[in-house]
C-alpha positions in Angstrom: 172.9 -160.0 -115.1 170.9 -161.7 -117.9 167.7 -161.3 -115.9 168.5 -157.6 -115.2 169.0 -156.9 -118.7 165.9 -158.8 -119.8 163.9 -156.9 -117.4 165.3 -153.4 -118.6 164.6 -154.5 -122.0 160.9 -155.3 -121.2 160.4 -152.1 -119.2 161.8 -150.0 -122.0 159.8 -151.8 -124.7 156.5 -151.8 -122.9 156.9 -148.0 -122.0 157.8 -147.2 -125.7 154.9 -149.3 -126.9 152.4 -147.6 -124.6 153.8 -144.3 -125.9 153.5 -145.4 -129.6 150.0 -146.7 -129.1 148.8 -143.5 -127.5 150.2 -141.3 -130.2 148.8 -143.5 -133.0 145.4 -143.5 -131.4 145.4 -139.6 -131.3 146.7 -138.8 -134.6 147.7 -135.1 -134.9 148.4 -135.0 -131.1 152.0 -135.3 -131.2 152.2 -132.8 -134.2 150.1 -130.2 -132.3 152.5 -130.8 -129.1 155.6 -130.3 -131.1 154.1 -127.1 -132.7 153.0 -125.8 -129.2 156.6 -126.5 -127.8 158.1 -123.9 -130.1 161.3 -125.8 -130.2 161.2 -126.3 -134.2 159.5 -124.1 -136.7 155.8 -124.8 -137.1 156.2 -126.4 -140.7 158.5 -129.1 -139.2 156.0 -130.1 -136.4 154.4 -132.9 -138.7 157.8 -134.4 -139.7 159.3 -134.2 -136.2 156.1 -135.7 -134.8 156.5 -138.6 -137.3 160.2 -139.0 -136.4 159.4 -139.3 -132.8 156.9 -142.0 -133.5 159.4 -143.9 -135.9 162.2 -143.6 -133.4 160.2 -145.1 -130.6 158.8 -147.9 -132.9 162.3 -148.7 -134.0 163.7 -148.8 -130.5 161.0 -151.1 -129.5 162.4 -153.8 -132.0 166.0 -152.9 -131.8 166.6 -153.2 -128.1 166.1 -157.0 -128.6 169.2 -157.4 -131.0 171.8 -159.4 -129.4 175.4 -158.3 -128.8 176.9 -154.8 -129.4 174.0 -153.9 -131.8 171.5 -154.5 -129.0 173.5 -152.5 -126.5 173.7 -149.5 -128.9 170.1 -149.6 -129.6 169.5 -149.7 -125.8 171.7 -146.7 -125.4 169.8 -144.9 -128.2 166.4 -145.6 -126.6 167.7 -144.4 -123.2 168.8 -141.3 -124.9 165.6 -140.8 -126.6 163.8 -141.1 -123.1 166.5 -138.7 -121.8 165.6 -136.1 -124.5 161.8 -136.3 -123.7 162.8 -135.7 -120.0 164.8 -132.8 -121.0 162.0 -131.3 -123.0 159.5 -131.7 -120.0 162.0 -130.1 -117.6 162.4 -127.1 -119.9 158.6 -126.8 -120.0 158.1 -126.9 -116.4 161.0 -124.6 -115.8 159.5 -122.1 -118.3 156.2 -122.7 -116.7 154.7 -123.0 -120.2 151.0 -124.1 -120.4 151.4 -126.9 -123.0 149.9 -130.3 -122.8 151.9 -133.3 -123.5 151.1 -136.0 -126.0 153.7 -138.4 -124.4 151.1 -141.3 -124.2 148.5 -139.9 -126.5 146.2 -137.0 -126.6 146.0 -135.0 -123.5 144.7 -131.5 -122.4 146.5 -131.5 -119.0 149.4 -129.1 -119.0 152.8 -130.4 -118.2 153.6 -129.8 -114.5 
């Protein structure tokens, strides 16, 4: 069971690391995506984008905590990824022509 947990932590941390790295290499990409989504008011796009990056960065470190704190962090990171997935599903169902900055700047619409 320890190996499975270690593998899951590695997979989650590496996925989030790739995501954060892509977002930091394309400043403004996440803000533009959040604004294009129309889920929050335009004035909040910057703070929400920054919060996404902060949450992903925190999750990378926190999933390695031992005991209940690590389990809680792991569940929080999983919830974060579930929220991202839900947003993508909504975009696909609405057939919106919005590109995703999930792993950095992209001009390819979600689909």
